[in-house]
C-alpha positions in Angstrom: -125.8 74.4 -25.5 -122.2 72.7 -24.8 -121.6 72.9 -21.0 -117.9 71.5 -20.0 -117.0 70.1 -16.7 -113.3 70.9 -16.0 -112.8 67.8 -13.3 -109.2 68.5 -11.2 -109.1 65.3 -9.5 -106.7 66.8 -6.7 -106.6 63.0 -5.4 -109.1 60.4 -6.9 -109.1 56.5 -6.8 -111.7 54.8 -9.0 -112.9 50.8 -8.8 -111.6 48.0 -10.9 -110.9 49.4 -14.5 -109.9 46.6 -16.9 -108.3 45.1 -13.7 -106.5 47.8 -12.5 -106.4 50.7 -9.6 -105.5 54.1 -10.8 -105.4 57.2 -9.8 -106.5 60.0 -12.8 -105.9 63.5 -13.7 -108.2 64.9 -15.8 -107.8 68.3 -16.1 -109.8 70.4 -19.1 -107.8 73.8 -18.8 -110.9 76.2 -19.4 -112.0 79.1 -17.1 -114.3 77.6 -15.0 -117.6 79.9 -13.5 -118.5 77.7 -11.1 -115.9 76.2 -8.6 -117.0 72.5 -6.4 -115.4 71.2 -4.0 -115.6 67.1 -3.1 -114.2 65.6 -0.3 -114.2 62.2 1.0 -112.0 60.2 3.2 -109.8 57.6 0.6 -106.6 56.9 2.3 -104.7 57.4 -0.9 -101.3 57.6 1.4 -101.9 54.6 3.0 -103.2 52.0 0.6 -100.2 53.5 -2.0 -96.9 53.4 -1.7 -94.7 55.1 -4.2 -98.0 54.7 -6.8 -97.8 51.2 -5.6 -101.2 49.9 -4.6 -100.9 47.8 -1.9 -103.7 45.5 -1.8 -103.5 42.8 -4.2 -106.7 41.3 -3.0 -109.0 44.1 -4.1 -110.1 47.9 -2.3 -110.0 47.4 0.9 -113.0 47.8 3.1 -112.4 50.7 5.1 -112.1 53.0 2.2 -114.7 50.9 -0.2 -117.5 53.6 1.4 -115.3 56.6 0.0 -114.0 55.2 -3.3 -117.9 54.4 -4.0 -119.2 57.8 -3.2 -116.3 59.6 -5.3 -117.6 57.4 -8.8 -120.9 57.8 -7.9 -119.9 62.0 -7.8 -117.7 61.4 -11.1 -120.7 59.9 -12.6 -122.8 63.1 -11.6 -120.2 65.4 -13.4 -120.2 63.1 -16.5 -123.8 63.3 -16.7 -123.7 67.2 -16.2 -121.2 67.6 -19.5 -123.9 69.3 -21.7 -124.7 72.8 -21.3 -122.6 76.5 -21.6 -121.9 76.5 -18.3 -118.2 75.5 -16.8 -117.5 73.2 -13.8 -114.6 72.8 -12.1 -115.1 70.1 -9.5 -112.3 69.3 -7.4 -112.1 65.7 -5.3 -110.0 66.0 -1.9 -108.6 63.0 0.2 -109.7 64.2 3.7 -107.1 61.8 5.5 -104.2 62.7 3.1 -100.9 62.8 5.4 -99.2 65.5 3.0 -102.1 67.7 2.3 -104.7 67.8 5.2 -108.0 69.7 5.2 -106.6 72.3 7.6 -103.3 72.6 5.0 -105.7 72.9 2.6 -107.1 75.8 4.4 -104.4 77.4 5.5 -102.6 77.4 2.6 -105.9 79.3 1.0 -106.4 76.7 -1.9 -110.4 76.4 -1.1 -110.9 79.6 -1.1 -112.4 80.3 -4.3 -114.8 77.2 -4.1 -118.2 78.4 -4.2 -120.1 75.1 -3.0 -118.0 72.0 -0.9 -119.9 68.3 -1.1 -118.7 66.2 1.4 -118.6 62.4 3.0 -116.9 63.5 6.1 -117.0 63.2 9.9 -114.5 63.9 13.0 -112.4 66.6 12.9 -112.8 67.1 9.2 -116.4 67.6 9.3 -115.8 70.8 11.9 -112.6 72.2 9.7 -115.1 72.0 6.7 -117.9 73.8 8.4 -116.0 76.2 10.1 -114.4 77.5 6.6 -117.5 77.5 5.3 -118.7 79.7 7.3 -115.9 81.8 7.4 -115.9 82.0 3.7 -120.2 81.8 3.2 -119.9 78.9 1.4 -122.7 76.1 1.3 -121.0 73.0 3.2 -123.7 69.8 2.2 -122.7 67.1 4.2 -124.4 64.2 2.6 -123.4 61.3 5.2 -123.0 61.9 8.7 -125.9 62.0 10.2 -124.6 64.7 13.5 -124.2 68.5 13.9 -121.2 67.3 16.1 -122.4 70.3 17.9 -121.9 73.2 15.7 -124.4 76.1 16.2 -124.9 79.5 14.1 -124.0 77.9 10.7 -126.5 78.6 8.1 -124.3 77.3 5.6 -124.1 73.8 6.9 -126.8 71.7 4.9 -127.1 68.4 6.9 -128.9 65.8 4.2 -128.4 62.6 6.5 -131.1 63.7 9.2 -130.1 63.4 12.9 -131.3 60.6 15.8 -133.5 63.4 17.0 -135.4 64.3 13.8 -135.4 60.4 13.3 -137.2 60.7 16.7 -139.5 63.4 15.8 -140.5 61.2 12.7 -141.3 58.4 14.2 -143.6 59.7 17.1 -145.4 61.9 14.5 -146.2 58.8 12.7 -147.5 57.1 15.5 -149.3 60.3 16.9 -151.3 60.0 13.2 -151.7 56.9 12.9 -151.6 54.5 16.3 -152.6 57.2 18.9 -155.6 54.9 20.6 -152.8 51.9 20.7 -150.4 51.0 23.5 -147.6 52.2 23.1 -144.3 51.5 25.0 -140.5 52.8 24.5 -138.0 49.5 25.0 -134.5 50.1 25.6 -131.8 49.5 27.5 -128.8 51.1 29.7 -127.0 53.6 27.9 -126.1 57.4 26.6 -127.6 56.8 23.4 -130.5 55.2 24.9 -131.1 58.2 26.8 -130.8 60.5 24.4 -133.4 58.8 22.4 -135.5 58.5 25.2 -135.1 62.3 25.9 -136.1 63.2 22.7 -139.8 61.6 22.6 -140.2 62.9 25.9 -139.5 66.4 24.6 -141.8 65.4 21.3 -144.5 64.0 23.6 -144.4 67.2 26.2 -143.7 69.8 24.4 -147.6 71.7 24.9 -146.9 72.7 28.6 -145.6 69.3 29.6 -148.8 67.6 29.6 -148.2 64.3 27.4 -150.2 63.9 24.3 -149.7 59.8 24.0 -149.2 57.8 26.8 -145.7 55.7 25.6 -144.7 53.5 28.8 -141.2 52.9 28.8 -140.1 49.6 29.6 -136.0 49.4 30.9 -134.5 45.6 29.6 -131.2 44.0 30.5 -130.6 40.6 29.8 -134.0 39.6 30.7 -134.7 40.5 26.7 -137.0 37.3 25.3 -140.3 36.2 24.5 -141.4 35.8 28.1 -140.3 38.8 29.7 -142.1 41.1 26.5 -145.2 38.7 26.9 -146.0 39.9 30.4 -145.6 43.5 29.7 -148.1 43.6 26.5 -151.4 44.0 26.3 -153.1 40.9 23.7 -156.2 42.6 23.5 -154.8 45.8 22.3 -152.5 46.5 19.2 -148.8 47.2 20.9 -146.6 49.7 19.0 -143.2 49.3 20.3 -140.2 51.3 19.7 -136.8 49.9 19.4 -134.9 52.3 21.6 -131.2 51.8 21.0 -129.0 51.7 18.5 -127.3 48.2 19.4 -127.2 45.2 17.0 -127.7 42.7 19.7 -130.3 44.5 21.4 -132.8 45.2 18.1 -131.8 41.6 17.3 -133.0 40.6 20.8 -136.5 42.6 20.5 -136.8 41.6 16.9 -137.1 37.7 18.3 -138.7 38.2 21.1 -141.6 40.1 19.0 -141.6 37.4 17.0 -142.1 34.8 18.8 -145.0 35.9 20.5 -146.5 37.8 17.4 -149.2 35.4 16.6 -151.2 36.3 20.2 -149.9 39.7 20.2 -150.4 42.3 17.7 -147.0 43.9 17.4 -145.8 46.7 15.2 -142.0 47.0 15.7 -140.3 50.4 15.1 -136.4 50.4 15.2 -133.8 53.1 15.0 -132.6 54.1 11.6 -129.3 52.1 12.1 -131.2 48.7 12.2 -131.2 48.6 8.4 -127.8 47.6 8.6 -128.4 45.0 10.6 -128.2 41.2 8.9 -130.7 39.4 11.1 -133.9 41.8 10.7 -133.6 40.8 7.2 -133.5 36.9 7.9 -137.0 35.2 6.6 -136.3 32.3 8.5 -136.0 33.8 11.6 -138.1 36.3 11.4 -141.0 34.6 8.6 -144.1 37.2 7.9 -143.4 39.7 10.7 -142.1 43.3 9.5 -139.8 45.8 11.1 -139.8 49.0 10.7 -137.7 52.1 10.3 -136.7 55.6 9.3 -134.4 56.7 6.7 -133.5 60.0 4.7 -132.4 57.6 1.7 -135.4 55.6 0.1 -134.5 54.3 -3.8 -136.6 51.5 -5.2 -133.8 51.7 -8.4 -136.4 51.1 -10.7 -136.9 55.2 -11.7 -134.6 56.0 -15.1 -132.2 58.2 -13.2 -131.5 54.9 -11.0 -131.2 52.7 -14.0 -128.8 54.8 -15.8 -126.8 55.0 -13.0 -126.3 51.7 -12.6 -125.6 50.8 -16.2 -123.2 53.8 -16.6 -121.6 52.6 -12.8 -120.6 49.2 -14.5 -119.9 50.2 -17.9 -117.2 52.4 -15.9 -115.9 51.0 -12.8 -116.9 47.1 -13.6 -119.1 46.1 -10.6 -122.5 47.0 -9.2 -122.9 50.6 -7.6 -123.6 50.4 -3.6 -126.0 52.9 -2.0 -123.0 55.0 -1.2 -122.7 55.4 -5.3 -126.3 56.4 -5.5 -125.4 59.0 -2.6 -122.4 60.6 -4.0 -124.2 61.0 -7.6 -127.4 62.4 -6.0 -125.7 65.2 -4.0 -123.2 66.1 -6.7 -125.8 66.2 -9.0 -129.0 68.1 -7.5 -126.5 70.5 -5.6 -124.4 71.7 -8.5 -128.0 71.9 -10.4 -128.4 74.0 -7.7 -125.1 76.1 -7.9 -125.9 76.7 -11.7 -129.8 78.0 -11.2 -128.4 80.8 -8.7 -124.8 80.7 -7.1 -125.2 83.5 -5.3 -128.6 83.2 -3.5 -127.8 79.1 -3.3 -129.0 78.8 0.1 -132.7 80.3 -1.1 -133.1 77.5 -3.2 -132.1 74.3 -1.5 -136.2 73.5 -1.6 -136.7 74.4 -5.0 -139.3 72.0 -6.7 -137.6 69.8 -9.7 -134.5 68.6 -8.9 -135.3 65.5 -7.2 -133.0 63.0 -8.5 -133.8 59.8 -6.7 -135.1 61.0 -2.7 -137.6 63.4 -1.5 -135.8 66.1 0.5 -136.9 69.0 3.1 -134.5 71.1 4.6 -135.6 73.4 7.2 -133.4 75.9 9.7 -132.7 74.7 13.0 -133.1 76.8 15.9 -131.1 75.7 19.0 -132.3 78.8 21.1 -135.2 80.8 20.7 -134.0 83.7 20.4 -131.1 83.2 18.1 -130.8 85.7 15.4 -129.8 82.9 12.2 -130.0 79.3 11.9 -128.0 77.0 13.3 -127.5 74.8 10.3 -129.8 73.3 7.6 -131.7 70.0 7.8 -133.4 67.3 6.1 -136.6 66.5 7.5 -138.2 64.3 5.5 -138.1 60.7 6.3 -139.2 57.6 5.2 -140.8 54.6 7.4 -139.5 51.6 5.5 -140.9 47.9 6.2 -138.5 45.4 6.1 -140.6 42.0 5.3 -139.2 38.5 5.0 -135.8 39.8 3.4 -137.4 42.9 1.4 -137.3 46.6 2.1 -140.4 48.7 0.9 -141.7 51.7 1.7 -144.2 51.9 4.5 -145.0 55.9 4.7 
């Protein structure tokens, strides 16, 4: 079998190669069988002036995630380059001044796509989702953990699970493993904190309003310290603390307070999904031998054959180390392109097929926001990992 990839790099920038940053147009003029659009905010009109790269010190931080996502996607296309199928993959800059997503849709330049894969949010997310629904094209949202208020769109697939799903996963873990322990939801004032509290309340009282777990809510402000926490917990029981805020200062203060009393108060601290980005939680001096847990849809120890190959190929091609965004770009393009090849007309019926795993496990389920709706509002990944941070090292806990 001889699979050929026609990669039309509509607007792409790659990482450093031999010290240079460049745009590439690598189109193989063969009639494709499968047409894919890959979308990311590259801001090429901002970083280039008359084809000259403006940032001599390297790729600016504001585009680095998108660049790495596209680099990973291109490596996936390279890996798919063997077989009888033709794949025409076009990469679009969603922050282009000269040809926006709205322009592309209006000019019908996306009408021939059979699959949309995007690391997008805000207006472009909504535009692509609406277009996908109009044209019955699967739209894989890889990195945005939000439905953006979208309803009635069975062609939207959310890989990066929503906050509500994370709260449900935390609740299920506690229900299965700590139902007889003391359980606390500790939060501060805020709109997001209200949402988190409502998600746990909804999950806990889903059976006729009778709570399955006894969850005590503790509201804090500037008094979040060891002394305050000690006055609220039970030294004779296991204390399960849910950190009900996405705020970094709150997370750091709660972790430090819990650590300070952990010798005499048995504590399990579970935070929100974005806690994986808070550097203090990895400080093995400030939190020595004290674990902090969080949920995530993406967990990869990077010691499997796929990961090792990606790391090696990424370094060979871009002279750098692949970030998590490169892994996400690779995984989404490789996995869903394989599914498209398997069944381009019944794609949505196969999104959970066995044998397509690349790095992570996924479980895409239809989400029905209203009981009597005739179609799902969207599909969302419901498989989450519980990850432990201990002495600066992460490991899978559940």
